[in-house]
C-alpha positions in Angstrom: 95.6 124.7 22.2 91.8 124.8 21.8 89.4 125.2 24.8 85.6 123.9 25.0 82.8 126.4 25.8 81.2 125.7 28.7 77.8 124.1 28.0 74.8 122.0 29.6 76.0 119.1 30.8 75.9 115.6 29.0 73.7 112.8 29.3 75.4 109.8 30.9 75.0 106.8 28.7 74.1 103.3 30.1 77.2 101.9 31.6 78.7 98.2 32.4 79.8 97.6 35.8 80.4 94.1 35.2 84.1 93.8 34.9 86.9 96.1 34.6 88.8 97.3 31.8 91.9 96.7 30.1 94.7 97.5 32.8 96.8 98.8 30.3 94.2 101.4 29.9 94.9 102.8 33.3 98.6 101.7 33.6 98.5 99.4 36.2 100.1 96.1 36.3 97.9 94.7 39.1 94.2 93.9 38.1 93.1 94.4 41.9 94.5 97.8 41.4 92.1 98.6 38.8 89.0 100.7 39.6 87.2 101.4 36.1 84.9 99.1 34.3 83.5 101.2 31.0 84.2 104.2 28.9 81.3 105.2 26.4 81.9 108.2 24.0 78.8 111.4 24.0 80.7 113.6 21.7 83.8 115.3 20.7 84.4 117.0 24.3 82.4 114.7 26.5 82.2 110.7 27.6 81.3 108.7 30.6 83.2 106.2 32.6 82.0 103.8 35.8 84.2 102.7 38.3 83.3 100.5 41.3 85.3 100.8 44.6 86.0 98.0 46.5 84.4 98.2 49.9 87.5 96.4 51.3 91.0 97.0 50.4 94.5 97.1 52.1 95.6 100.4 51.2 92.3 102.6 50.2 90.5 100.7 53.2 92.9 101.0 55.9 91.5 104.0 57.4 89.6 105.0 61.2 86.6 106.8 60.2 83.5 105.3 61.2 81.3 104.5 59.7 83.6 103.7 56.9 84.1 105.9 53.9 85.2 105.4 50.5 88.9 107.2 50.7 89.0 110.2 48.8 92.1 109.3 47.6 90.8 105.9 46.3 87.9 108.4 44.4 90.7 110.9 43.1 92.4 107.8 41.9 89.4 106.3 39.9 88.8 109.7 38.5 92.7 109.8 37.0 92.1 105.8 35.6 89.0 107.2 33.6 90.5 110.4 32.4 93.9 107.9 31.7 91.7 105.5 29.5 90.1 108.5 28.1 93.1 109.9 26.4 93.6 106.5 24.7 90.3 105.3 23.8 88.9 108.5 22.4 91.5 111.1 22.0 94.4 109.1 20.1 97.6 109.5 22.7 99.6 106.2 22.0 99.9 103.3 24.8 103.8 103.8 24.8 103.3 107.6 25.8 104.3 109.0 28.7 101.8 110.5 31.6 102.6 113.5 33.1 100.1 114.8 35.9 99.8 118.2 36.2 96.9 119.3 38.6 94.3 117.0 40.8 90.9 118.7 42.1 88.2 117.1 44.4 85.0 117.9 45.8 82.5 115.8 48.2 79.3 117.5 48.3 77.4 114.8 49.8 79.9 112.6 52.0 76.8 110.9 53.7 76.6 108.8 49.8 80.3 107.8 50.1 79.8 105.6 53.5 80.4 102.0 53.0 77.5 99.9 53.1 76.4 96.6 51.9 77.1 96.9 48.6 79.9 98.0 46.6 79.6 101.6 45.2 78.8 102.4 41.6 80.2 105.7 40.2 79.5 107.5 37.4 81.8 110.0 36.3 80.7 112.7 33.4 83.7 114.0 31.9 84.3 117.1 30.3 87.3 118.0 28.5 88.0 121.4 29.1 91.4 121.9 27.4 93.1 120.0 24.5 96.5 120.7 23.5 97.3 119.4 20.2 101.1 119.7 18.6 101.5 118.8 14.7 98.1 116.8 14.9 98.7 114.5 17.5 97.2 115.6 21.4 100.1 116.6 23.4 97.7 118.1 26.8 93.9 117.3 27.7 92.3 119.2 30.8 89.2 116.9 32.5 86.6 118.0 34.4 84.1 115.5 36.4 80.9 115.4 37.6 80.8 112.6 40.0 77.4 110.7 39.8 76.0 107.8 42.0 72.2 106.5 42.4 71.5 109.5 39.8 72.9 112.5 41.9 75.7 114.5 41.2 77.7 114.0 44.8 81.0 116.2 43.9 83.5 117.2 41.0 86.9 116.3 39.9 89.7 117.8 37.8 92.9 116.2 36.3 95.2 117.8 34.3 97.3 115.4 32.0 100.4 116.1 29.3 101.4 113.7 27.2 105.6 112.7 26.1 106.5 110.5 23.2 109.1 108.3 25.2 112.6 109.9 23.1 110.5 113.5 24.7 109.9 112.3 28.4 113.9 111.3 28.3 115.0 114.3 27.6 112.5 116.1 29.6 113.5 114.3 32.8 117.3 114.3 31.8 117.6 118.1 31.6 115.6 118.1 34.5 118.1 115.9 36.3 121.6 117.9 35.0 122.0 114.5 32.5 122.1 112.3 35.8 120.4 108.8 34.2 116.9 108.0 35.9 116.5 106.1 38.5 114.1 103.3 39.7 112.1 102.6 42.6 112.4 98.7 41.9 115.9 99.3 43.3 115.2 101.9 46.1 115.9 101.1 49.8 112.9 99.0 51.3 112.7 102.0 54.5 113.3 105.5 54.8 115.7 106.8 57.8 113.3 108.5 60.5 110.9 107.3 63.2 107.3 106.6 61.5 104.6 108.6 63.0 101.9 106.6 64.8 99.1 105.0 62.3 96.3 106.2 64.5 97.5 109.8 64.2 97.2 109.9 60.6 93.8 107.9 60.7 95.6 104.5 59.7 95.3 101.1 61.5 97.9 99.5 59.2 102.1 101.3 60.0 102.6 100.0 55.9 100.5 102.9 54.9 102.1 105.2 56.6 104.3 107.5 54.6 105.5 110.2 57.5 108.6 110.4 59.5 110.2 112.6 61.8 106.9 114.9 62.3 106.8 117.8 64.7 104.1 120.2 65.2 105.2 123.9 66.2 102.1 126.0 66.6 100.0 126.3 63.9 102.6 124.3 61.5 103.5 121.0 61.2 106.3 119.4 59.4 107.5 116.1 58.0 109.8 113.9 55.7 107.8 112.0 53.2 108.8 108.1 53.3 109.0 106.5 50.1 107.2 103.1 50.4 109.2 101.2 47.5 107.4 97.9 47.7 103.7 99.2 48.3 101.7 97.5 45.9 99.4 100.2 45.5 101.5 103.5 46.1 104.3 101.9 43.1 101.5 99.4 41.5 104.7 99.4 39.3 108.1 100.5 39.3 108.6 104.5 38.7 111.6 106.8 38.1 110.2 109.7 40.1 107.5 110.2 42.8 104.1 109.7 41.4 101.6 112.5 42.1 99.4 110.5 44.4 102.5 109.2 46.8 102.8 112.6 47.5 99.1 113.4 47.9 99.2 110.3 50.5 101.9 112.4 52.7 100.4 115.7 51.9 96.7 114.1 53.3 98.1 112.1 56.0 100.3 115.4 57.5 96.9 117.6 57.3 95.3 114.6 59.5 97.9 115.1 61.5 98.1 119.0 62.2 94.6 119.1 62.1 94.6 116.5 65.3 97.3 118.4 67.1 96.4 121.9 66.3 93.0 122.0 66.6 91.7 118.8 68.0 90.1 117.2 65.4 90.2 113.2 66.0 90.9 111.1 63.0 88.1 109.0 63.2 85.9 111.8 62.9 87.6 113.6 60.3 87.1 113.4 56.2 88.8 115.1 53.3 86.1 116.8 51.5 88.0 119.0 49.3 91.8 118.8 47.8 93.6 120.6 44.8 97.1 120.4 43.8 98.8 122.0 41.0 102.5 120.1 40.5 105.2 122.3 39.0 108.4 119.6 39.4 109.0 116.0 39.4 109.9 114.6 42.4 113.1 112.8 42.6 113.2 109.5 44.5 117.3 110.5 45.7 116.1 113.4 47.5 114.5 114.1 51.0 110.8 115.1 50.1 110.1 117.7 53.4 106.4 118.2 53.8 104.9 121.5 55.3 101.4 122.0 56.6 99.6 125.1 58.0 96.3 125.0 59.8 94.3 127.8 59.1 91.0 128.8 61.3 88.1 126.7 61.5 84.8 127.6 59.8 81.4 126.6 60.7 79.4 125.5 58.3 75.3 125.5 59.5 72.7 124.0 57.6 71.8 120.4 56.5 74.8 117.6 57.8 75.2 114.2 58.0 75.7 113.3 62.0 78.5 110.4 61.8 78.0 108.1 65.0 79.5 104.8 65.8 76.4 103.2 64.8 75.9 104.6 61.6 74.3 107.7 59.7 71.6 109.4 61.8 68.3 109.4 59.8 67.4 112.5 57.7 65.1 113.8 59.5 67.8 114.1 62.3 70.3 115.8 60.0 71.0 119.4 61.4 73.4 121.7 63.3 76.9 122.8 62.5 79.9 120.8 60.8 83.6 121.8 61.5 85.4 122.6 58.6 89.3 123.3 58.7 91.2 124.6 55.9 95.2 123.1 55.6 97.6 124.1 53.0 100.5 121.7 52.8 103.7 122.2 51.0 105.9 119.8 49.4 109.6 120.6 48.8 112.9 119.0 47.9 116.5 120.9 48.1 114.5 124.3 49.2 112.1 124.3 46.1 108.4 123.2 46.2 107.0 120.4 43.8 103.5 121.5 44.7 101.2 122.8 47.5 97.8 120.8 48.2 94.6 122.6 49.8 92.7 120.9 51.8 89.3 120.9 53.6 88.7 118.7 56.4 85.4 118.1 57.9 84.5 116.9 61.2 81.1 115.7 61.3 79.0 116.4 63.8 78.1 113.8 66.4 
């Protein structure tokens, strides 16, 4: 393993936003699920990527927040695609390798700059490879840190961890994890998960098809629900999977965090945005097993200083940005058969109005 030293941020070269990259570079079947538009090398440990985020999307655009913002999980998905494409384009990871997600994080420092406007947002990613794992001359893992840039301003940071397995190595790993039982496929998974779905507005959604929680309950400062596996969902399951994708678990965790914040602290979903998220995945989530999500709501904290004030009419002018913004930490654990799969740490921001 080699670890890149911390260095001054590398400059971002000119990037193209006129067309998306080859969908195979970002492991997507549907062209409409490709958000990356360009990749440009910088040096051995840095490259740049570009993404145009859609203003309207059946999944990522289905939110009650007003004014509408680009979904933080959409931004994180664009980061993930930048990591996937960079692995293939710059670090020689073969197209037949299986990619395993080890960790994700996102922090939005300027949420007012992800409000959906009259034109699609163009994001640039300044990508830094902070750790590279190699074996017998083959890259087996990369850890990425990214600056998120729009209109020349760094609006936040993200990190992604990926490990790469040959098809044979991946099959061996998965069968060992499953005690030799054959791998399932989401393509043949039941179309519905037993249980009572959560009402969409309680998790910030309008379309019930985008709700992934069933049988939710809140007691004191703790919430719990089962993850609904939307195996036919065009975005969450863009192509068949033999396990629960990390981004599906992330959606369930985010929804439970919003539900808990609403019930425990009264944070309305149309005023609440995820501004920080981090998670490390420690086990594969299996399709056949119940996935239990448990959320713990921490004490809110008030952040003084200039904040963007959200109203139903839009953001207030800059000279009126002041006051307090409530930030609420929420931890969410996903588990199967009593064993944790991962733990999410969220910060939810209630924008003052």
